[in-house]
Structures are given as C-alpha cells and as structure tokens.
N, C-alpha and C positions, 0 to 999 in steps of 0.2 A: 684568302690572303692577297690574291691579285687585286680584288676590288678595294681592299684597304690601301694598297700601294697606289692605285689609280687616283684616289682622293687627293693625293699630294702632288699630282701633276699640275703644272702651271695653269693649264686651261680649265682645271676643275676647281680651282680655289675661289672661294666666295669673298666678296668685299662689297663696298658701297655701290660700285658700278656693275658688279657681276654677282647675280643671286638667282636662286631657283633655276628656272629654264632659260633665264636671260644671261647666259654666260658667254655670248658672242663678244668678240673684242678686236680692237685694232692694235693691241700690244704685241710686239714682235715675238716675245717668248711664249705668250699664250697661243698665238697663231702657229708658231713652229711646233709646239707641243701637240696641238690638236691635229695638225696635218701629218705628223709622224704617227700619231695614234690612229689616224683614219687615212691611210695611204690611198684608198680607192679613189677618192675625189681628185687627188693629185695625179694619179695614173690616168683617170678619165680625161683630165685637162690636157695631159700629154698626148693621149690617144687621138683626141679630136682637135689637136693643134690649136689650143686656146690658151696655153700657159704663157707663151711669149707672143708679142705682137709688134710687128714692124709698122708702126703707124704712118711714118713718112712714105713708105712704099705703097701702103694701102690708099693713102690720099692721092698720091701721084697717079696710080692706076685708075682710081675713080674719076679724077679730073680728065684723064686721057679718054676714058670711056664716054664722059659727057660731051667732050669736044668732038669726038667722033660722031656722035648722034646729032649734034647741033640743036640741042633742045633747050628750051627755057624751063629749067627744072627747079622746083621750089626747094629741093634738097641740096642744090649746088652750094658748095662752100661750107656745108654743115657737118661733113664726116669727121673732120678734125675735132670739133667740139664734142661729138658723140663719143669718139674714142677716148677723149680726155676725161669727160665727165661721167660717162657710163649711162647717160640719159639725155634725151633731147626732146624739146617741144617745138612743133611747127604749127603756127597758127593758120587757120583757114586753108588747110591743105586741100580738102575736098570742097567742091562747090556745094552749096546748100541743096541744089536740085538733086544731086546724086545721093545725098543723105536722105532726103525726103523720099526718093524712089525706093531706097532700102526699107525705110520705116513703113511705107505703104505696102510693100511686098509682105512684110511680117506683122502687120497691124493686128490681125485676128489672133495670131499666136501670142503676141505680147500682151494683148488685153486679157486673153484667157488665163495666161500664167499669173498675171497680176491679181486677177480675181481669186485664183486658187491660193495665192500667198496670203491675201487678206483673211480668207476663211481659216487657214491652217495656223497662222502665226500672229493672231490678234493680240496675244499677251507677251510676245517676245520683245526684248530690248533692241535687238538687231535682227535683220534678215539678210541672208546672202544666198541668192538663188541663181544657178546656172541654167540657162535655157538653150537646149539643143536646137540647131537650125537645119532646115532642109536646104538642098542646093538650088541655086537660082543665079541668073545673070546679075541681078542686083547685088547679091552677096559677093560674087567674084569680081565685080567692079571695084569693090573695096578691099577684099581679102588678097587678091593677087594683082594689085596695081603694079604695073611694070617698073615705074620709077622707084617704088618702095622696095620691090624685090631686088633691083639693082643695088640700092643703097645698103640693104642688109647683107647681101652677098659680099660686097666690098668691105663692109665693116668686119666680117668674119674671115674674109680671105678665102672663101670656099663656096661651093654650091650649097643652097639651103633647101630644106624640106619642111612642109607643114608638120608640126609636131602634135597638135591637138585638133580635135574636131571643132568646127566653128560653133561658138556659143556666145550668147548675150549673157551678161552678168548684171543682175538687178540687186541693188543694195539699198536697204532702208535702215535708217538710224534714228532711234527714239530716246536715247539716253540724254540727260540734262548736261552732261559734261563729256570732255574727251577722255577716252580710255587711256590709261598710262600703265607702264610696266610695274611700277612699285605697288599700285593698288591691286593689280592682277596677282602679284606675288603675295600680297597680304589677304588674298581671297575676298576682296571687296565685291567682286562680281559673281561670286559663287551662287549657282542656282539660276543665273540669268540667261544661260544658254547663248553666250556670245558667239555669233557666226560671222566669219569674215576675217581677212588678214590685217587686223588693226595694229599689230606689233611689228617692229622692224625685223626684217628677215631678207635673206637672199633665196633665189631659186636654186634647185639642185642639179640642173642639167648643164653639162659642159657644152659650150658652143651654142648658147641660147640667146635669142633676142625676142622680146615681147613687144607687140604693137597694139596700142590702144587708140580707138577712134571715138571721138566725142559725138554723140548723137543728139546732144542738146547743149545749150550754153551752161558752163560751169564756172563759178567764181569761188572766192574763199569762204562764202557763206554756205556752200554746198559740200556734201560729202565728196571727197576727191582723193586721189593718190598723191603721195609725196615720194621723192627719191633723194638719197643723200649723195650729192655731187662728189665725184672722185673716189667714192668708196669701192669702185670696181678695181682699183689698183692693188687691193690686198688679196691674200689667199684666204678668203673668208670661209667661215665655218657654217655648218647647218643649224647651229643654235640660234635662238632669238637674241636680239641685241636690246639692251635696256635703253630707256630714254636718256639716262645719265651718260651712258657710253656715247650715244649720238651727240648729245649736247657738248661734250668735252672733246669731240673728235677734231674740231677745227674746220669741218667741212660744211658747206652750205646745204640747207634743206630747201629743196625746190618744190613748189606747188604745181601740180599738173592740172592746170585750169586753162580755159580758153573758150572760144566761140564754137558753136556747132560746126563740125567739119574739121576741126583742129585734130592733130594726131600727136602722140608722143611715144617714143621708144624707151626701153631700158634694157640694159644688158643683164643676163641672168645672175651675174656676180655683183650687181649693184644693190645696195640696201634700199628697200622701199617698204611702204605700208599704205593702208587706207586710213585717212583721218576722218572721223565721223562728225557731222554737224546736226544738231537736234532737228527732228521733223523734216529731214531732207532725204531724198532718195537719189539714186544714180543708176542710169541704164547705160551700160558700157559694152562696147564691142571689142573683144580682146582676142588677138590672134598670136599664136606662138610658133616660132620657127627655130630650127636647129640645124647643125651641119650633118645630122644623122643620128644623134644620140637620143635615147628615150622616146622613140616615136610611139604614140598611143595606138592601140589596136582594140576596137570595141565593136562587136557585131551589132549591138543595139544602135550605136551611133551611125554605123554604116546604113542600117535600115532607115533611120531617121533622115539621113542625108538624101537617100534615093526615094523618099516618100513622094517627091514631086515629079518623079519619072524624068529627072534631068539626065541628059545624055552627055557623059564626060568625053565621049569619043569626038565630039565636035570642038573640043578645046585644043588650042595650039599646043604643040609638043612640049615646049619648055614649061608651061604652067601645069600641064597634066603630069609632068615628071615630078614637080614639086609636091604633088598630092599622092604619089604612088605608095607611100608608107601607110596613109590613112585609107586610101581607096586603091587597093592593089590592081595591077593590070590583069586582064583576063588571060587565061592560058593554063598550062599544066605545070605542076611542080613536083620535085622529088622530095620525099620525106627522108632526111638523113639524120638519124638520131632524133633530136627534138627540133631540128631546124628544117624549114621549108626552103628549098633551093630551086630556082627556076629550072624546069626540066628541058631536055633537048627534044622531047617528042619522038625519040628514036626507039 
C-alpha cells in the first residue's frame, strides 16, 4: 500500500520530461517532494555546512588571502564565478612542462593499461577505465597545488580533504551518435554495455568539489565533460536528469574543453555529464575533495599508492593533513564500537 501511495508523490510522476530513471527535476514541488522523502541528503548538507553559502563573505576572505600573499594567482577574481555557476574553466593553468613531467612519470603504466583495454574491450561501444596511481612528486605537483587548495577551501568555507585515491580516467567512445536519455529509456542501447557517466547527474557527497586536469588538448570534436551552469543553486536529487529537463531549464550548457594544462572545477551539486564523440578518447586526471564527508578507504589503493616507496613524512604538514583520510597517520588507535579513534598510548 505504501508503494502505491509513493507513486503519486510529485517527484515520482512521469511525463515528457520525467521518465524511467530520468526523473530528476528543477520543479519546486518535485524537488520539495524528493527532499522530504529523502531527508538524509538534506541532513548531510546541514551537517557539512553546505546548505547555505555566504558568497560575498567567501569572496572577501579569498581576496584578503591573496592580497596577503602578494601572489600573481591565475584563480584571482574567479571565485565569484565558481560560486555562482557551480563550475569553472581556467585555461593553461599548468605549464606544459609540468604536465609532461607527470605523463613521463606514468608513461609505462598508461601504455600498459591502454593495451589491456584494447584486448578486453575490442567489441564495446564505450570504454570507461579508472587507472590507480602510485605516489610521486610529479603527482603531488598537480594534485596538491597550493593555489588550487586555497581556492577550493575558500569556495567551501572550510578545510578540505582528499576524498578519493588518485586516478586517471581513460574514456573511449565508438558510437556513431551522441547518447541521449530518451533512447536509453526506449532501450536503444540494450546489450551494448555502455560504460561512463554519459547522462546528466549530480554527485552525492555533501561539500564536494571535483578538479579535472587536461593532459592533452581537447576541443568540441573530442569526448569531453559538460556542466549545466547555475544548476548548483537547486536542492538536486540523486536521480538522473533527462535531456529535455536540461534543455528547458534555461541554463547554459558549458563545454569543458581547452589546451593541455587547463583545469576545470565543478561543485558536487552541479549537473554534469560526459558527451561522447565518435572514435575519440579522453585521458583525464580527476581529483575529488570534500570537507570531510564520504572519504574513501581502500587497502588495495593504499598499497598501489605506496608501491613506489614514496615517503609521505617528507611532505609539508598542511598537505599531509589533506591526505590523512586516504593515507592515515602512523600510530595507535582505540577500537570503540565500530569506530577507530586515535589512541592516547597510555
């Protein structure tokens, strides 16, 4: 009986813009209905202080921070746009030399993984592969760039922590046309094993910012990411959003393209997707940061990270602290219930 009643809730109703798994919406009643039915997301946003944002105060503090350091910062003056739009592209942020240094460090790993993908996925329409990285100076030069960390912390108004282990994402797209939600709903792609985030969605973590670094030139003829400007202002749902909903939203779709070394950010509550272009591939470096929510913990990835015998003890205190969820500090802990709490050693 409860399930029968649920079908009549505003966020469950199907129409030309909301169908199948694509029932995400910007309609006030539908959003209100979904958030009342799923209070945990709202509670998490309150817990991690991301439900309300004093943008003017954040911008003021960031500007004061930059003035205090007297730096020529490529992110200067851009925080307001990021807070307003939920996404930001910064062209040529990293020098080509620094990107090449990273690619040279991981060349053997990248080549090996690409060869494995060719053998295992020769008949697939799309490929989406996450490549785990070992720790190195070349990685940290990009992952924990001080000006980027400052920018993200001021955008969230809090200290941040690395949320996921460092990975490269390799995407290969072989379909003749762009995927769309209506065709997916009508099962046009059934049996094609579509891999990758090709449909409009938001991420689920409160207080989340994702950083993407372009390792090669990407234009509109290449597979790339898009975000929907200003969609971060809604109390968005976990459901996928249809192409029709996005088209009629009145908000601009922004293509995340640029030259090698360019970067782009998007807020976890901003709608985004990958748009595929036939016979094109994308090698992307993606880092995820949060104010402390949903930090990944994976023993295999810890092992992969330390496979180069990298010594985290040599890292400056602030940056090491950002990694403490993924790579915990040495020491003793007390096991209280199901939680590990730093012990006193007494």
